[in-house]
N, C-alpha and C positions, 0 to 999 in steps of 0.2 A: 229250793234256795235256802241255804243254811244261814245261821246268824252272822257268821264271819263275813260272808258276802254282802249281807245287808248293811252291816256296820261300815264295811269298806266303801260301799256306794254312798252312804251318808257322809263319810269323811271327805271323799272326793267332791261330792256335791257342795259341801261347805267351802272347800278350798277354791273351787271354780266360781262360787258365788261372789267371792271377793273380786275376781277378775270381771265378772258380769256387772258388778256395781261400778267398776271403773268404766266399762264400756257404756253403761247407762248414762254416765255423765256426758260423754262425747256424742253418743247416738241419740239419746232422748232429750237431754237438757240443752246441749249446744247445737243439736241437729247437724252434726258434722260426721261424715263417714271417715273414720280414722283407722287406717290399716296398719298403723304403728303397733297395734296390739300384738300381732304375731311376733314381732321382733322384741318388744319390751317384755313379754312373758318369758322368752328365752333368756333375755338379759337378766331377769330376776333369778332364773335357774342358775345361770353361770356364776353370777356374783355370790349367790348363796352357797353354791357348791365349793367354790374356791375358798371362801371364808370358813366353811365348815371343815375343809381339809386342814386349814390352819389352826383349827381348834376354837373358832369363834362363831358358832352358829347363830347366836342372837344378834351379834353385830352384823352378820351376813344378811339378816332380814332387814335391818335398818338401812344398810348400804344399798340393798336391792331396791328398797322404796325410793331412796334418794336418786339412784341411777335411773329409775323409771321416770321420776320427775324431770330429770334432765333430757331424757329421750323425748318426752312429751313436749318439753320446751322447744326442742329443735323443730319438731313438727309445727308447733305454734308459730315460731319465727318464720318458717318457710311459708306458712299460710297467710300470716298477717303482714309481715314486713316485706317479704319478697313477692307477695301476691300470687303464689302458686296455688292452684286448686287443692283443696284439702285432701281429696282422694289421691292425687299425685304426690302431694307432700308426704302423706303417710307411707306410700309405696317407696319413696326415696329414702325416708328414714329407716324403714324396715329393711331395705336392701343394704344400707350402710351398717345397720346393727348386726347383720349376719357376720361380717368380718370382725366387727368389734367384739362380738360374743366369742368368736373363735380365739381372738387374741387374749381375752380374759381367761379362757380355758386352756391357755398355753398351746394353741393350735391343735388341741385334741378334740375330736368330734363328740366325745362323751367323757364323763367323769363318774366313777363309782364312789359311793359313800357308805358302802356296807360295813366297813370296819371303823367308821367314824361316829363320834358322839354328836347327835343332833338335838334340836329343841324337844324332840319327842322321846329321846332316850330316858329321861327321868320319869316319864309318864307311865312306864311299864309297871311301876309300883302300884298304880291305881287300877290295874287289871285291863280287861279288853275294852272298857269304855273310856279309859284315860285319854287316849288320843282324840276320840270323838268329842269328849267334853272340852278339851283344850281348843279344838277347832271351832266348836260352837261358841265358846266365849270370845274368841278372836273375831268371828263373824259379827256377833252382837255388838262388840265394842266398835268395830269399823262402821257398822250400819248406824249406830247411835251417833257417832262422831260426824258422819256424813249428813245425817238428818239434822243435827244441830247446826252444822255449817250452812246447809242449804236454807235454813230458817233465819239466818242472820241477814242483815242489810246487804252485806256483800254477796251472800248466797242468792238472795232474791234478785240482785242485779245480774248475777251469772245466769240464773234461770230465764230472766227477761231477755238476755242476749239471743237465746234460741227461739223465743216466742215472737219477739218484735224488735229486731235490731235497730230499726230506724227510731223507735221510741227511746231506746237506750241512748242512742247518739244525741237525741234532742235533750236528754237529761244531763248532758255534759259528762257522760261516763265513757271512759276509754274502752271501746269494744275490743280492740286488739289485745289489750292487757287482759281483759276478761277471758278471751279465747285462749290465750297462752297459759293462763293459770288453770283454766278448766282442762285443757289437754294435758298439762303437766300432772294435775291431780289424778286424772283418769289413768294415765300410763303408770303413775306411781302405784296405784292400787293393783293394776295388772301385773306389774313387776313384783309386788309383794306376794301376790297369789302364786307367781312362778317360783319365788323363793321358798315359800312354804311347801309347794308341790315337790320341789327337788329334794328337800329334806325328808318329806313324807315317803317318797318313792326310793330314796337313797341313791339317786343318780341324776345326772344332768346331761342332756343331749342337745346338740346344736339344732335339732329339728323339733324340739319339744313344743315350740310355739305354733307349729303348723296347724292351721284350722281353728285357732282360738277365736278368731272373729266370728266364725260360724257358730261355735259353741256358745259364745256370749249372746249372740243374736237369738239363738234358739231358746236360751234360758229366759231372756227378756220377753220374747213373744209368748212363750208357753205360760210363763208366770202371769202375765197381764191378761191372758185369756181366762185364767182362773180367778184372779183378783182384779175386778174392774172398778177401781176407785182412783180418783184423780189426786187425792191428797198425797203429798210427797212420802209420808211414812208408809202408806199402803203400797205405793209404787216400789219403794225399796224392799218391802216385805215380798212383793210379787217377784222381784228379781231373784231373791234368795230361794223362794219356794220353787220358782221355775228352774233354777239350777239343780236343785235336789231332784225334782221330777225328771228332768232331762237325763241326769246321771242314772236314775232308776230305770228309765227306758232303755238306755244302753246296756245296763247290767242284765236286764231281762232278755235283751236281744242276744247277748253272749250266752246266756243260760239255755236258750232254745236252739243254739247251734249256729248262729250267724257268725261268720269268721270276723276276727278283729280287724282284718284288712278292709272290711266293708263298712266299718263304723263311720268313716268320714262321709261316705255316700249316704248312709242312713241319716246322718246329721243334716246334710244338705236337703234331703227329702223332707225331714221334719220341719225345717225352716220354710220351705216352699208351701207345704200343706198348711202350716200355721198362718202364713201370710194370706193364702187364698181364703181360709175360713174367716179371717179378720175382715177382709174386703167384702165377703158375702154378707157378713153381719151388718156392716156399714150400709151396704146397698139396701138391705131389708129395712133398716131404720129409716132410710131416705124415702123409700116407697110408702112406708106406713105414715 
């Protein structure tokens, strides 16, 4: 495995770690299964690609994040105000986003950015590590901002919504608003990840988000298997580390000859194995 492949795996691991941090909010903090992820990732890709074609790659990242916030808000409204089950609400939003994403991409299933200037274009002056350094800085900034937010009084209330919703209601906190904000932030980060991914890969596809839920879950589960700390900072670090490890596993799989078409199956198997191992460890602790 040469250096270029390793750097590429680290870059993708960093990009997908932002998506996994978003999923961490909905899956671990709010305890809500949100399938909007697959649609909001593609939404970020679409918005970023269209804005990059227009010569505004940085604005594309910002608008992608805002678009993700709105997508998450739709799911939040369906879940809280219309009392639709969160799983079904996510599926409905994801389904609707498929058409929205195609409209954003002018009804084209994919967009090429090979001849366009992206946020990564100026980084070529810094050599082969320029892009990796940029992605690392972005991941650190996102993680630190999220850590600070979750440590605030509002963030603590958000975390409490997933742990004990009845207690939060007894404290006169609007749980519905908390869920809507949490789902919005989660999908905003997922969409931002998709926006960076589109510019990194120099293309956007209407199917880019397929399987993102599984990738995010695999990253979270793998990371927390290695870093077993309850503090929020360690958990965010676990998500990032898990994303990099997961991408490394897929890279190794490709290098040993596993077809790229089988990677989705491999991802599903990794999640199942990780979940089984986690349950086995819990049972052993209960026995002891």
